[in-house]
C-alpha positions in Angstrom: 6.2 -19.0 32.3 3.4 -16.5 30.2 2.4 -13.3 31.6 -0.6 -13.2 32.8 -2.9 -10.0 31.5 -3.8 -7.5 34.8 -7.7 -6.2 33.8 -7.6 -3.3 35.7 -11.2 -2.5 36.1 -14.0 -0.1 38.6 -16.5 0.0 41.2 -18.7 -1.1 38.7 -17.2 -3.6 37.6 -16.2 -1.9 34.1 -13.0 -2.8 32.2 -10.8 1.0 32.3 -7.0 0.9 31.6 -6.1 3.7 33.7 -5.7 7.9 32.7 -8.1 6.5 29.9 -9.8 10.2 30.6 -6.7 12.1 30.0 -5.3 10.2 27.7 -8.1 10.5 25.6 -9.1 13.5 26.0 -5.3 14.8 25.3 -5.9 13.4 22.0 -9.1 14.8 21.1 -8.0 18.4 21.7 -4.8 17.6 20.1 -6.9 15.7 16.9 -9.1 19.1 17.1 -6.8 22.1 17.2 -4.7 19.9 14.7 -7.0 18.4 12.2 -10.7 19.1 13.2 -10.5 22.8 13.1 -8.2 23.6 10.6 -10.8 21.5 7.9 -13.9 23.2 9.9 -12.1 26.4 8.8 -11.3 24.9 5.7 -15.2 24.5 4.3 -15.8 27.8 6.0 -13.9 29.8 4.6 -15.1 27.8 0.9 -18.5 28.0 2.4 -18.6 31.8 1.2 -18.7 30.6 -2.5 -22.1 29.9 -3.9 -21.7 26.3 -5.9 -21.7 28.3 -9.7 -18.6 30.4 -8.3 -16.7 27.8 -6.5 -17.5 25.7 -9.6 -15.9 28.5 -11.3 -12.7 28.6 -9.5 -12.3 24.8 -9.3 -12.8 23.9 -13.5 -10.9 26.9 -14.4 -8.0 26.5 -17.0 -5.1 27.0 -15.1 -6.6 25.7 -12.4 -7.4 22.2 -14.0 -3.7 22.1 -15.5 -2.7 22.7 -11.8 -4.5 19.5 -11.2 -2.7 17.9 -13.7 0.8 18.6 -12.7 0.9 18.3 -9.2 -1.1 14.8 -9.5 0.3 13.7 -12.7 4.1 14.2 -11.4 3.1 12.8 -7.8 1.7 9.5 -9.2 5.3 9.0 -11.4 7.4 10.4 -8.4 5.2 7.8 -5.8 5.6 5.0 -8.7 9.6 5.5 -8.7 9.8 5.7 -5.1 7.8 1.9 -4.9 10.4 0.7 -6.9 13.9 2.0 -5.4 12.0 2.7 -1.9 12.0 -1.2 -1.6 15.3 -2.2 -3.3 16.8 0.1 -0.8 14.8 -1.0 1.7 16.2 -4.0 0.7 19.7 -3.5 0.8 19.1 -1.7 3.8 18.1 -4.9 6.1 19.3 -7.8 3.5 23.0 -6.1 3.3 26.0 -5.8 5.9 28.4 -2.6 4.0 30.6 -0.2 4.9 28.9 3.2 5.5 25.5 0.9 6.3 24.3 3.4 9.0 25.3 6.6 7.3 22.9 5.6 4.8 20.5 4.8 7.0 20.6 7.7 8.4 20.7 9.6 5.4 16.7 8.7 4.5 15.6 10.6 6.9 17.7 14.1 5.0 14.4 15.2 2.9 12.5 14.8 6.1 14.9 17.4 8.0 16.1 19.2 5.2 14.0 22.5 4.8 12.0 22.4 1.5 12.9 26.0 0.8 17.3 24.5 0.3 15.7 21.3 -1.1 14.5 23.2 -3.7 17.3 25.7 -4.2 19.5 22.8 -4.5 18.1 20.4 -7.0 17.6 23.7 -8.7 21.6 24.0 -9.0 22.3 20.9 -9.5 19.7 20.2 -12.6 19.3 23.7 -14.3 21.3 23.7 -17.6 24.5 25.1 -16.0 24.0 22.7 -13.3 26.1 19.6 -12.5 24.1 17.2 -13.5 21.8 19.3 -15.4 25.0 20.7 -17.7 24.7 16.8 -19.8 21.5 16.4 -20.3 21.4 19.3 -22.1 24.4 18.4 -23.8 22.0 15.7 -24.8 19.0 17.7 -25.5 16.9 17.5 -22.6 15.9 20.1 -19.7 15.3 18.6 -16.5 14.7 22.6 -14.7 11.2 24.1 -15.8 9.7 20.6 -16.3 7.9 17.8 -15.7 10.5 15.8 -15.7 12.1 17.8 -12.6 8.2 18.1 -10.9 8.8 14.5 -10.7 12.7 14.4 -9.6 11.9 17.2 -6.5 8.7 14.8 -5.5 10.7 11.5 -5.3 13.4 13.5 -3.2 11.1 14.4 -0.3 8.3 10.9 -1.0 11.3 8.4 -1.0 11.3 7.9 2.8 8.1 6.6 3.4 8.1 4.0 1.3 12.1 2.6 2.8 11.0 3.5 6.5 7.5 1.7 5.9 8.7 -1.0 4.2 12.1 -1.7 6.4 10.6 -3.2 9.4 8.3 -5.3 7.7 11.4 -7.0 5.9 13.0 -7.3 9.2 10.3 -8.9 11.1 9.7 -11.2 8.3 10.6 -15.3 9.0 13.3 -17.0 6.7 11.1 -20.1 7.5 9.8 -19.0 4.3 12.1 -18.7 2.2 14.3 -22.0 3.2 10.6 -23.6 2.6 10.6 -22.6 -0.9 14.1 -23.1 -1.5 13.8 -27.0 -0.4 11.0 -27.4 -2.4 12.8 -26.3 -5.7 11.3 -23.1 -6.3 14.0 -19.7 -8.1 14.7 -16.8 -6.4 13.1 -14.5 -8.3 10.1 -16.7 -8.1 10.6 -16.2 -4.1 11.3 -12.9 -4.2 7.7 -12.2 -6.5 5.5 -15.7 -4.5 6.4 -15.6 -1.0 7.7 -12.1 0.1 5.9 -9.5 -2.5 2.8 -10.5 -1.8 4.0 -10.0 2.4 6.1 -6.3 1.2 2.7 -4.9 -0.7 0.2 -4.2 2.2 3.6 -1.9 3.3 4.3 -1.3 1.1 1.5 0.2 -0.9 1.0 2.0 2.1 4.4 3.8 1.7 3.4 4.5 -1.8 -0.1 6.5 -0.6 2.2 8.3 2.1 4.7 9.4 -1.1 2.1 10.3 -3.4 0.0 12.7 -0.9 3.0 14.2 -0.4 3.7 14.5 -3.5 0.3 16.1 -4.1 0.5 18.9 -1.5 4.0 19.4 -2.0 5.2 23.4 -2.5 8.6 23.6 -0.7 10.5 21.5 -2.4 8.8 22.1 -6.8 8.7 25.6 -7.2 11.8 26.0 -7.6 12.9 23.1 -10.3 9.3 24.2 -11.5 10.0 27.0 -13.1 6.3 28.1 -12.6 5.1 28.5 -16.4 1.4 29.3 -17.3 -0.4 25.5 -18.5 2.6 24.0 -18.3 4.9 23.2 -14.7 2.3 25.0 -12.2 1.2 23.5 -9.6 -2.1 23.3 -7.4 -0.4 24.0 -4.3 1.5 27.3 -6.2 -1.6 28.6 -7.4 -3.1 28.3 -3.7 -0.5 30.8 -2.9 -1.6 33.0 -5.7 -4.2 33.6 -4.6 -3.7 33.5 -1.4 -1.3 36.7 -2.1 -3.8 38.1 -4.4 -6.3 37.8 -0.5 -8.4 35.4 -2.4 -9.4 33.3 0.5 -12.3 31.9 -1.1 -10.9 31.0 -3.9 -8.3 29.5 -2.2 -10.3 27.1 0.5 -12.5 26.0 -3.0 -8.7 25.2 -4.3 -7.7 23.2 -1.8 -10.9 21.4 -1.0 -10.9 19.9 -4.4 -6.8 18.7 -3.3 -8.0 17.9 -0.3 -10.9 15.5 -1.9 -8.6 13.7 -4.5 -5.7 12.7 -1.5 -9.0 11.6 0.4 -9.5 9.4 -2.0 -7.1 8.0 -3.0 -6.3 7.0 0.8 -9.2 5.7 1.3 -8.9 3.4 -2.6 -5.3 2.3 -0.8 -6.2 1.4 2.2 -9.3 -0.3 0.1 -6.3 -2.2 -1.5 -4.4 -2.8 1.8 -7.4 -4.3 3.4 -7.6 -6.5 0.4 -4.7 -7.7 0.3 -4.2 -8.8 3.9 -7.6 -10.6 3.7 -5.6 -12.6 0.1 -2.5 -13.9 2.2 -4.2 -14.4 5.7 -6.8 -17.3 3.0 
């Protein structure tokens, strides 16, 4: 028996949601306090600089180097997370094995672990005297205090976004698509790339975007393993903190605005690609 949808209307006959006014007020208040007001203060603080001073700050050689380090490492980390996050989600959804619940819980560890603790732990592991870093050091490969170490730290903090974005979609994916393709003689590789992956791609793209945005703005887990070598491993968030410690608030907010612009453009492109893929899959 189908459930009937009860429409609640006021005396004027206009359809309303019970509690809509209160819930909308709370939503707008929280949105203003947590997003709109901080962003407005960011623009106001950066507005203390005229256009020439603003461009001089954000195009300085050291600042541009910080953009390049943060964006490049975050991009490669997000790509790696997209691949291995998909594999992790696939294993957790499609297979049963001892310790599955423990592994599923460990995915959330980067969310719960303080970023400074994660940074210190990764530095200890991947330094030239660390457990893992020693093995690579013998082969002449340095991890800590290089961009490789920065990328590893960003992979650590970004992997949950991909797994948790893909996992629910994979759980609800109908098995009929795979069975129909198998009855038509399709191979396992063909089924994955032509049947399953197109259905997962919007969620995978969303996880990629979230991991990328997190990597661009990450500070605590990266600053220790980066080594903060000028023009080599200095990340943009560190340069913002340096400006703040020097009481150059306008310069710090100018750099933050550029990072905000990069993040906004990337998320806009990713969301546009998601919409296109969803329309393409339906057609």
